[in-house]
Steps between C-alpha positions, in 0.01 A plus 500: 500500500695504832718201584635383834870449427631840612334503844575132563870555424497803727360285784766237441784753495392673822535181708848459639459126552450472124763745388758373740466168321457597129633855496359667183461159322126544439414456133200485267444180305871390491832586643744693287808301371770480767261539798593311812293328761314555717228686303128560455322493163144620467234465234128553441343169426131609464274809490125481548319824448189538715264651246166639604166544321575870484824488320864394509672365806569730790715227667727237358603180678856392415693186587870560542771246555798585709781245437792482738831327425785415734776248550406411855164344612478667841575835346231459234247408769597815698468714185162348412373571848623864475329550164175356628512703821554818281230436236226287655189707591638840401199738487468838329860551406572777244824558322574654160140598460387137520277387798509136601169450671598156627786256458441144620703180501365219281759222506870393500691229320863400527752335275872417468686547170819310490572594139534877557861433602693240695375601841135525417237763583211493742187665361178619669215662310218674675189615330302806616167647411506875456200727469562833335260792479477642145320818599 
């Protein structure tokens, strides 16, 4: 089964508006100990195979959450806009032997965590639908 993480991270790391902000701080599931802000954390939140009457799925539809964290609200807004500009409506992108047929924006939520440290952290999480060909 092919999964979208590798090509999605490639798309994020090839956008200078994103990497100028987070550098290489793009992590799966959680940040390693000692990581500093700003950063992006990504995770698959759902996978819905599109089975057919003739057999197993030739396409899976994933939901992926991209969570951005930063100390400054205007900077997190700029980062979220850059991520959305890079990922929303990507069509037929292949990297690492995985073809993303379509990436589309679903929604975005934001939060502020004052308990992460004394200065607090602004958080934006975007959800994307991702269609992957399994053939």
